[in-house]
N, C-alpha and C positions, 0 to 999 in steps of 0.2 A: 545185605540189601536193606535199604531203608523202607520202612512201612509206608504204604500209601494211605490216604484218608479212609476211614472205615466205610464210607459210602462207596468206595471203589473196590471193595473186597471182591476178588475174582470168584466166579463160580467154578465148580468142577464139572467136567463133561465126560460122558461116555458116548462115543460115536461109532457107527458102523462105517468102516473106512473104504470098503469097495476094493476091487482089484484094479490094476492100472486102467482098464477100460472105463472106469468111472469118469474119466476125462471126456468120454464120448457121450455121456448122458446129460443133456442140457437141463433136465428137470432136477436131477440130484445135485449137479454143480450149482444150480441156482439156489437150492435149499441150503447148501453149505455156505454159500456167499451171503445169503440173507441172514443166516444164523450169526456169522461172525460180525456182520454189520450191526447187529443188535447188542453186542457185547462191549463192555469197556475195553479200551485198548490195553492188552497185557504188557507188562514190563518184560516178561519172559514167558516161555512155554515149556512145560515139563510133559514129555510124551512117554506113555507106557503102551507098548504095542504088543499085539498077539504074536508078533513075529520075532521077538527077542526073548528067549528064555536063557538065563545064565545065572549060576549060583557060584559064590555069593552074589548079591545084588551088584550089578555093574553100572558104572557111569560111562556113557559114550563120549564121543569127541567133544572137546570144549574149546578148541581153537578153530581151525578150518574144519567144517562139518561136511563130509562127503555124503553121497547117497549110496545105498546098498540096493542094487537091482536084484532082489531076492525072488525072482520068478523066471520061468523058462517057457519058451515056445511062443512068445508074443511077437507081434511085428516090431521091426527095428525101431520105429519112432518112440516106442515106450521106453527104450533104453537111452534115449537122448534127452529125456526130461531133466531139467536142472532146477535146483532149489538151493540157492547159495545163501542160506540164512547164516547170520553170525553165530558163533559159539557163545556159550553161557558159563564161563568159568566161575563167575560170582554165584550163580545159581548152584553149580556143582558143589561149591564150598558150603553153601547153606544145606544142601541135601546131605552131604557127608556129616555135618555137625548134628543135624536132627537125627539121623539114623545111628550114628556112633553113640550119641547120648542114650539111645534106647537099646544099645547092645547089639545092633544089627550090623553084621560085617559088610563092608563095601569094598569093591575093587574098581580100578580104573582100566578101561579098555580104550585108550586114546585114539585108536584108528578106526573105531566102530562108528559108522555114520548112521543116517536115518534110513530105516527100511521103508518099504512101501506102505506099511501100516501107519507110518508117521508122515511121510512127505506127500503121499497121494491126497489126503484131505487138506494138508496145510497149503498145498498149491492152490486149492479152491478157496480156502477160508482166508488166507493171508498171502495173497499172490505177490505182494511186494518183497517178500523174503527179507524183511528188515527188522524182525523181532528175534532176539536170541532164543535158540532152541537147544534143549538138552533132552536126550533120550536115555532112559534107564531100563534095565532089564527086569523081567519078572523072575525072581529066584525060586519060585514055587508056583504051582497051580492051586494050592490049597486056598479056598476062598477066605477062610478066617485069617490066615497069615497075611494074605494080600490086603485084607481090610485093615489089619493092624498097621501095615506099611502106610496105607492111605492116611490113617489117623496121625501117624508120626509126621507125615508131610503136610498135613492140613495148615499149619502156621504159614506156609509159603503163600497161601491165598491172600493173606493180609499184607504181603509184600508185592502184590501185583502180579503174581504168577498164576497163569492159567494151567490147571492140571487136567490133562486129557488122557483118558483110557480109550484105546482104539482097538476095536475088535469087530465082531459081527454078531448081531443079536440071535440069529440062527446061523449055523455053519456046518452044513453037511453037503459036500459037493455032489452028492447023488442028485440033488435038486436040479443040477444043470442038465441032467439027462431027461427031464420031464418037461412037458408043457404046463404052464400055469404054476400055481403055488401048491406044493404038497400039503396034505392035511397036517402032517406033523409040524411043519413050519408055522402054519397059521395058528395051530393050537398052542404051541409054545409061546408064540408072540402074544397071543391074547392072555395067556396065563401070566406072562411076565409083566404085561401092561397092568393087570389087576394087582399083582403082588407089589409092584412099585407104587401104585396109587395108594395102596393100603400101608405102605412102608413096612411090609412084612419081611423084615430082614432074615428071620429064621428060615422062612420058606425059600428065600433067594439063596441063602447059604447052602441049602440042601436041594438045590434045583434039580440035580440028577435024579433024585428020588421023588420029589414033590411035584415037579412039573409034568404035565402030560407029554409023552414023547420026549422027555428030557434027554435020554441017551441017543435018540435019533436026531434031535436038533443039534446036539453037540457030541458026536462020537468021541471026539477029543475036546477038552474044555478050554483050550487056550484062547479062543475068540470070545468067550464069555468072561474069562478071568479078569481082564482089565476093568470090568465093571466094578469089581470089589475094591480096587484101589480108589476109584472115584467115590464109591459109597463111603469108604472109610474117611476120605478127605472131606466129606460133607455130612458126617454123622450129626444128628440133631436138626438137620435141614431137609430130611428126606421127604417129609410131608409136603414141602414146597417144590419138590422135584417135578419136572414136566417133560413130556415127550415133545421134542422140537421137530423131529422127522419121523415119519412112520411109513408104512407101505412095504412093498417087496421089490426086489431086484433079482431077476433070474431065479425066482422061487425062494430067495432068502430074505428074512426080515431085516430091514435096514433101520429099525427103530434106534433113535439116537436121543440122548437125554441130557438135561441140564439140571444141576442141583445148586441152589443158592443164587 
């Protein structure tokens, strides 16, 4: 891939992607659309979603890119959503090269499409589905190892690639059984906001122990984990990071971040 001018270096993002009913929330849809409109147009998009764990690190479909409707019990229209983005074989080649040079094993899963952690926000942010997209798996949930993967992938940003970690800033579905925002969700969100503003990477890496209600906010950590890929891809720019979206959706923090 050819480098774009330095002024067009793409940021790295972490977004809270929402469940399929995100499409029914006009406020959140508008926030995502406004965010994408403020960005330089990517040459390609590299997605890391909470919903694909596979080791060794896997590259998804690079030709025809299907969707994975990885959810159950929703109304039929959610299973009819289309997002016919082009594949990104050139980006896949660059990812392989960067990770192989670092000794990171890579596998190809050519029939693996975009799961809802990838396509749900992309439908709102880039509705034209005309930007090549590649999804890669998380081979681990270890924050330090994910951050190192992000560091290895950081040069892609100079080639016009938008790196997106897609999760949820708090993710305990017990929140759905309560009215309002649970205290643990608000406390974790506030702690995360302050840790990010201070670029306190050590605290973020140990969020399960350092954050108030860390284990309640993330009983399993896969929805916070993509943040560390984005942090690694933007190391050295964390002080300039900003929250683009905040607030809560069904009790869960939808904080979404831009670095660089």
